[in-house]
C-alpha angles and dihedrals in degrees: 000000000000115000113224116228094219094052093085134127137180124208127181136182134183108246119244091206115031113251092011113118116241126217106249121214139176090275088061096057120116129196111254148147138202099036119189129182125196118185117196129198119173109225120211112216115216108214096191119172121235145142091267136068091225114117129229119236119267121245120236111242135172119002135208140149149209132217122184132181143148128249129191117252103237145119128257092249092249119082112238094024120110118240120238091261095055091100091051091057091049090054086051092059105273133131121225121218116185120197101188112242091358120059153346117213127191115193129163116275133205098191138036095032106161127217120238142210111223125190132190112201108201108184097283103355127076121207114192140176129184137185085052137163126167156170136260137208126201116216116188122175132168115270096011137089115264116255136212116207111200131191122183126192116205132203088227141005140204135191114204140159112261141141128256115270112266131219092022111171110207124194114262093201111125112225116243113253117229099248125123084023123181100225122172125175116187090335089306120115097228121195109232140154099207145011124198127191128190118193085199098202118192107229122199127179116229104233113221123175091199094057117092092236097038092250132085101195145325117261132198104233100174146348134217108184116199141155149177141226137177111224123181111260109256137181119287089241090053095050125337105215094170096047089051092052097046093049112085118234093020109148133172139175125252119198134164134168141188122201117218092164131272111339092014101065106126122199123178119189141174110191098199120036126175119193110236100178141358126202131184111247139159136222120202091329098320126112113249136163128234102222124192116192141178120232104223135190122271101189095337138292089027107095090121136021132191111193124187118193 
């Protein structure tokens, strides 16, 4: 039976016990696109000596797997109610702060980062990983909805036959497009077409000889948040990008927001941005800059915030 590409679902659930696979159900489904699955099995080659050039079969060793996909950056439609991708941000090292009827805020966390089970349902085949944590990249481009690109690394994987989840209820909220955006860079209203932010988590698998896969779980052992934007070149008196870059200790704030109505207002902020490189570029005949930046701490665990109101 042919397997249809469109008939794909992803479900994810925070694990009650780290590294122990959760049973996934329709309530765990999240809205996604562009799903990828990469299984990994380390192969031990047996270089045995004999009178023949023929090789001996390798032995399958430690296992792990990756599942990646993209979610839309939007609110739940109800202020103070977390979106379906909230659990995914938690497993990428974010804290979740909910103010009932008001807001949901995500910021980087150092402790209490949960592991997650993720399953990709592909029209008759289910690909699952567990003991997983991951990384997320934000992509914001003018005139388009913001996107969250997730990639999770699991301590083990499986591929089994199984039906699609039934009675799945997806959000009907339309994501706000980033037009008429309030974008402020170091108190300067920069004219940009896009902003990208990568949390850049460092992921390490906990090796465990007692585990069936050789791994207990995946841990986040560091993060190096960074990003880029493409402002139009302006005069030095208007804003001195190069001077800010060359002066040690010069930090500024970055913030932008899109308004999709109550419960669907998205604000992304970096309180302390440090320019890391600047390159000359052009956009449709206009001079622009390719600015790479570091997203640095303010007081700690606050390099980036995603606020939904």
